[in-house]
C-alpha positions as CSV (number, residue, x, y, z in Angstrom):
1,M,-4.5,-3.1,-40.2
2,G,-7.5,-5.3,-40.7
3,L,-9.6,-7.1,-38.2
4,S,-7.0,-6.9,-35.3
5,C,-7.2,-3.9,-32.9
6,L,-3.4,-4.0,-32.5
7,A,-2.6,-1.1,-34.8
8,D,0.3,0.5,-32.9
9,S,3.5,-1.4,-33.3
10,E,5.4,0.6,-30.8
11,T,3.1,-0.2,-27.8
12,Q,4.0,-3.3,-25.6
13,L,1.6,-6.1,-25.2
14,V,1.2,-7.5,-21.8
15,L,-0.2,-11.0,-21.7
16,D,-2.6,-12.3,-19.1
17,A,-2.4,-16.1,-18.2
18,S,-5.4,-16.9,-20.1
19,T,-3.8,-15.4,-23.3
20,A,-0.7,-17.3,-22.6
21,I,-2.5,-20.7,-22.3
22,N,-4.4,-19.9,-25.5
23,L,-1.3,-19.3,-27.3
24,N,0.7,-22.2,-25.9
25,A,-2.3,-24.4,-27.0
26,T,-1.8,-23.3,-30.7
27,G,1.4,-25.4,-30.7
28,C,3.3,-22.4,-32.3
29,A,3.3,-19.6,-29.7
30,A,6.9,-18.7,-30.5
31,A,6.2,-18.2,-34.3
32,I,3.0,-16.1,-33.5
33,L,4.6,-13.8,-31.0
34,R,8.0,-13.5,-33.1
35,A,5.8,-12.3,-36.0
36,L,4.3,-9.4,-33.9
37,P,6.2,-6.0,-34.3
38,N,5.3,-5.3,-30.6
39,Q,7.5,-6.1,-27.5
40,V,5.5,-8.9,-25.5
41,I,5.6,-8.7,-21.8
42,V,4.2,-11.0,-18.9
43,T,4.2,-10.2,-15.3
44,D,6.1,-12.1,-12.8
45,I,2.7,-13.0,-11.1
46,V,1.3,-14.4,-14.4
47,V,4.6,-16.6,-14.8
48,E,3.9,-18.0,-11.2
49,E,0.3,-18.8,-11.9
50,L,1.3,-20.7,-15.0
51,Q,3.9,-22.5,-13.1
52,E,1.5,-23.4,-10.3
53,D,-1.1,-24.9,-12.6
54,S,-0.4,-28.5,-12.5
55,Q,-3.9,-29.8,-13.3
56,S,-4.2,-28.7,-17.0
57,G,-1.7,-31.1,-18.3
58,R,-0.5,-28.4,-20.9
59,K,2.8,-27.6,-19.1
60,D,2.1,-24.0,-19.5
61,G,4.8,-23.0,-17.0
62,E,7.5,-24.8,-19.0
63,L,6.3,-23.4,-22.2
64,M,6.4,-19.9,-21.0
65,A,9.8,-20.4,-19.3
66,K,11.0,-21.4,-22.9
67,L,9.5,-18.3,-24.4
68,V,11.2,-16.2,-21.9
69,A,14.7,-18.1,-22.2
70,D,14.5,-17.7,-25.9
71,G,13.8,-13.9,-25.7
72,V,10.4,-14.0,-27.2
73,V,8.6,-12.8,-24.1
74,R,10.1,-10.5,-21.3
75,V,9.1,-10.7,-17.5
76,E,8.4,-7.6,-15.5
77,N,7.9,-7.6,-11.8
78,V,4.9,-6.0,-10.5
79,S,6.9,-4.8,-7.3
80,N,8.6,-2.4,-9.8
81,L,5.4,-0.5,-10.5
82,S,5.0,2.7,-8.6
83,E,1.3,3.2,-8.7
84,P,-1.2,1.3,-6.6
85,N,-3.3,-0.1,-9.4
86,F,-2.5,-3.7,-8.5
87,E,-3.7,-3.3,-4.9
88,N,-6.8,-1.4,-6.1
89,L,-7.7,-4.3,-8.3
90,V,-7.2,-7.0,-5.8
91,I,-8.7,-5.5,-2.8
92,G,-12.4,-4.8,-2.4
93,H,-15.8,-6.4,-3.0
94,G,-15.7,-9.6,-5.0
95,L,-17.6,-8.2,-8.0
96,D,-15.1,-5.4,-8.5
97,T,-11.9,-7.3,-7.8
98,L,-9.6,-9.6,-10.0
99,D,-7.3,-12.5,-9.3
100,D,-3.7,-11.6,-8.9
101,G,-2.7,-12.4,-12.5
102,E,-5.4,-10.4,-14.1
103,A,-4.8,-7.5,-11.8
104,A,-1.1,-7.6,-12.5
105,T,-1.6,-7.6,-16.3
106,L,-3.9,-4.5,-16.0
107,A,-1.8,-2.7,-13.5
108,Y,1.2,-3.0,-15.8
109,A,-0.7,-1.9,-18.8
110,V,-2.1,1.1,-16.9
111,E,1.3,2.4,-15.7
112,R,3.4,1.6,-18.8
113,N,0.6,2.6,-21.3
114,A,0.7,-0.9,-22.7
115,V,-2.2,-3.0,-24.3
116,A,-3.6,-5.6,-22.0
117,V,-4.2,-8.8,-23.9
118,I,-6.8,-10.5,-21.8
119,D,-10.0,-12.5,-22.5
120,E,-11.8,-12.8,-19.2
121,R,-15.3,-10.9,-19.2
122,K,-14.9,-9.6,-15.7
123,A,-11.5,-8.2,-16.3
124,R,-12.6,-6.5,-19.5
125,R,-15.7,-5.2,-17.9
126,I,-13.7,-3.8,-15.0
127,C,-11.2,-2.1,-17.4
128,S,-13.9,-0.5,-19.5
129,G,-15.6,0.9,-16.4
130,R,-12.6,1.9,-14.2
131,L,-9.7,2.1,-16.5
132,R,-11.1,3.5,-19.7
133,A,-7.8,4.9,-20.9
134,T,-6.2,1.6,-21.0
135,K,-6.5,-0.4,-24.3
136,V,-7.5,-4.0,-24.1
137,A,-7.0,-6.7,-26.8
138,S,-8.0,-10.3,-27.0
139,T,-6.1,-13.5,-28.0
140,V,-7.8,-13.4,-31.2
141,D,-6.5,-9.9,-31.9
142,V,-3.1,-11.4,-31.8
143,L,-4.0,-14.3,-34.0
144,C,-5.7,-12.1,-36.6
145,H,-2.9,-9.6,-36.8
146,D,-1.8,-9.0,-40.4
147,A,1.9,-9.9,-39.4
148,V,0.8,-13.2,-37.8
149,I,-1.4,-14.2,-40.9
150,A,1.5,-13.4,-43.3
151,A,4.1,-15.3,-41.1
152,L,2.0,-18.4,-40.6
153,G,-0.2,-18.7,-43.7
154,S,-3.8,-19.6,-43.6
155,A,-3.6,-23.2,-43.3
156,A,-1.3,-23.3,-40.4
157,L,-3.0,-20.4,-38.7
158,A,-6.4,-22.3,-39.1
159,D,-4.7,-25.4,-37.5
160,A,-3.3,-23.0,-34.6
161,V,-6.7,-21.4,-34.0
162,F,-8.5,-24.7,-33.9
163,A,-6.0,-26.0,-31.5
164,A,-6.5,-23.0,-29.2
165,L,-10.3,-23.4,-29.3
166,R,-10.2,-27.2,-28.7
167,N,-7.3,-27.5,-26.2
168,A,-7.8,-24.3,-24.3
169,R,-11.4,-23.2,-25.0
170,M,-10.2,-20.0,-26.3
171,R,-12.9,-17.3,-25.9
172,V,-14.0,-15.5,-29.1
173,L,-15.5,-12.0,-29.1
174,P,-18.4,-11.3,-31.3
175,Q,-16.5,-9.2,-33.7
176,H,-14.1,-12.1,-34.3
177,E,-16.6,-14.9,-34.7
178,E,-17.1,-14.8,-38.5
179,W,-13.4,-14.6,-39.2
180,V,-12.7,-17.7,-36.9
181,V,-15.4,-19.8,-38.4
182,E,-14.4,-18.8,-42.0
183,L,-10.8,-19.6,-41.2
184,I,-11.2,-23.0,-39.5
185,G,-14.3,-24.0,-41.5
186,I,-17.8,-24.9,-40.3
187,E,-17.0,-28.6,-39.7
188,R,-14.2,-27.8,-37.2
189,A,-16.2,-24.9,-35.8
190,Q,-18.9,-27.3,-34.8
191,L,-16.4,-29.2,-32.6
192,C,-15.4,-26.0,-30.5
193,A,-17.8,-25.7,-27.4
194,S,-16.2,-22.4,-26.6
195,L,-17.6,-20.9,-29.8
196,P,-21.1,-19.3,-29.4
197,R,-23.8,-21.7,-30.6
198,R,-24.8,-19.3,-33.3
199,S,-21.4,-19.6,-34.8
200,R,-21.5,-23.3,-34.8
201,A,-25.0,-23.6,-36.2
202,A,-24.4,-22.4,-39.8
203,L,-21.9,-20.9,-42.1
204,P,-21.7,-17.0,-41.8
205,E,-24.0,-15.0,-44.2
206,K,-21.1,-14.0,-46.4
207,S,-20.1,-17.6,-47.0
208,R,-23.7,-18.7,-47.6
209,T,-24.2,-16.2,-50.4
210,E,-21.0,-16.8,-52.2
């Protein structure tokens, strides 16, 4: 499969609000998600969060509504889940609880054996500590999927990744930093504040030695 951790084409992917925002910011979310072999899900709570965000100026609620209407993404109601994972993730001490959208994403992933595509550090930490059987991926795992690379081509994909970094401040995990910088180029990487400073300071070692 390559750099992406999304190796199972049969597993559903459930997107958190942050992932949806990142993908919307690429300007080609539909093409990216259509390229994936997996069924893509968002919970009704995440849809509500996107609709309520009127301050970003990105119109993420409208963009998600179109993805749903076009059949690219399917909405699932958290109320249909039978296990109490959602409640367990939103009730308790602040350090060990999540906002409703993140909790809904993980609760769906746990019960339906789906992959939660989520970038927030706290959510990933709680998942790794309390929900170890649940697989978690990041937005970049979607973007560096072989099927997405093949569908978009390197130039369009580079523009999409750069747009997500600039317009949505997409988080990039350490294992993906070199791939991102090599894809978009050091000049554009230096314009992306969400990239770690070490990634913006110089070209990756591999590029310097070529």
